[in-house]
N, C-alpha and C positions, 0 to 999 in steps of 0.2 A: 192260213192262209198267208202265202210268200208274198211279197213285194215284187214287182217285175221292174227290172231296170230298162230303161230304154236307152236309146244314144240320143246326143244331143243333135236336133234337128240340120240337117245339111240346106243353107238356104238354095231355091230351086237356081238354076243355071240362068234361066231367064230374069229373075230378079236381080241378080249381081252384075249381070250384063247390062241392064236398064240403069244401074246406079255403080256407075264404076269407080266412082270418087270415094265408095263409103270408108276406105281406111282413112281418108283425108277429114272426112264428116265427123269420122268415131274420135280422132285424134281431138280435133276442135271441141266436140262435148265431152271427153275425157278433162279437156284444160280448160274449162270455164272456170271463172272465179265465181263466188257466192255474190248474191246482191249486197250492194251497200246505197244506202241512204243518208240525207244530209239533214239535219235539223238546223235553221240559223236563229239565231237569237239577235235582235238588234232592238238596243233599250231607248235608242236616241229616235223619238217620237219625231223632230224637225225632219231628221234625213229621212225619214219613212214617208213622211208628208210629202216632201221637195220631191221624192222620187215619183209617188203617185202622182202628181203635179205633172213632172216632167214626161210620164207616160203618156197623159191627158194630152197635152201639147203636142207629142209627137205622133198621138193617132190624128189629131186634128188636122196637123201641118201633111199628113200622108195622105190624108183623104182631101183636103183642097190639091196636092201635088198631083195626085190619080184624077181628079175631075177636069182637070186642065193640066193636060202635059207639056203643053206649050208654055208655059205662063214660068218665065224666070223666076220672076218673084216668088212665087210659091212652091217650086225647086230650092230656092236659097233657104227659104224659111224651113222647109225641111230638112235641110242639113244643120240648121241651127238647132232647129229639136234635135236632130238624133244626138248632138254633140251636147247638147244640155239633158238630154238623157243619161250619158256616158257619164257625165260628171255625178250627175245625182247617185248613178250606181256606185260608182267609185266610192262615193261619201257614206252609202250604205253598207257597202262592204269593208270598208275600213273601221265602220262601226259597231259590225255585226262578229258574231263568237260564231263560229261552224262547227257542231260536234257531226261526226261520222260514226256511222253501226252498219257492222258487217252482218248478215246472215250467219247464223251458225250451222254446220252440218247437222244433217237430219237426226243421227243418233244422239249427238251432244244434246241437241233442243230437246228430244224426247226426253233424256235423262234428269233435265233440268227440271223439266214439267213434272215427273215420276219423282223426284224430290223434293217436291213441296205441293204433297197435296192438299186436298181443301180441309177447310174446317168441317163438322159437322153442319153448323149453319150454311157454310157457300154451298158445300155440296146440295143442300136441300134447296136452293137458290139454282142450283144448277151447273154451278162454277166445277172445270176439272182440275183447277189448281189454285192455291193459297197465293192471289196476287201482292199480299202483302208480304210476306216471304218471298217470292219467286222475283218480283219487281226490279230491285235491288241487283240482285244476282245477273239477271238475265240483262240491265243496261249495263253491268260492269262486264259482260262475258262477250257483248256484241258489240260494244266499244271499239273504234280504232283509234281514240285520245287516250287512253289511259284512264278514265274514268273507274274509280275504284266503288266497290259494294259501300265503304261509308261514305265517299262524294254522293254518289245515287240517294244512298238513306238521307242526308242531308238535302241535296236538291228537292226530293220528293216529298219531304217537311216541311222545308221554308219557303220554296215557291208555289204560288198560285195554285189552285184548283186546275184551272184553265192549261197552266204550265206544265204542271205535275204530269197532268193526262197527255200532253202532248209529246211530254220525255218518254214517257211509257210506252204509250201509241210507237212512237218512232221504232223504239227496242223491237216491241211486238210485232207492228208493220213489216219492218223489213223479214222478219222469219218467215212472212207471207209473200212477198214481193213477187211479183209472177215476170217475166219476161219472154214468155210461151204466145204465139198465138195461134189459137185452134182454128184453121181455116180449112175451106175445100180445097181436097187434092186435086 
């Protein structure tokens, strides 16, 4: 049996005329950057609490101003709450460490997964890869801030369970970040 070669399909003229901007659309698609996500770490409990309180005060002031649009005192209170919220956010931002992670290209990600096969026990539990060996490698590979594999291993070993999981989930999550909306045409 011989394989039959077929010519590449030519889009129908009606389709081309319906989307005269395909070249520009295609160019935008080719120039998309891979997703980036941020993990924000703030160890200053007081600053985080002040921010939560400022958000609450801002929401209350906004509600009061919305209920009585002509009330100048409510408007002034809302402006003051907005300023307080901005100040609290600035304090949290100053106390925070922000780590950035970018999705790897699909081929690299698949190669990393394949390079870290599960142990027998992990495979029996349904895992497709070895999280213990892949985690630090993936964190380092997707970090935009220069986290090394050694750094990642140390963070995963030294941080609390919840914080280590947040770090891992961020590195894995960015690989699955979806920026598409499948709507009705």
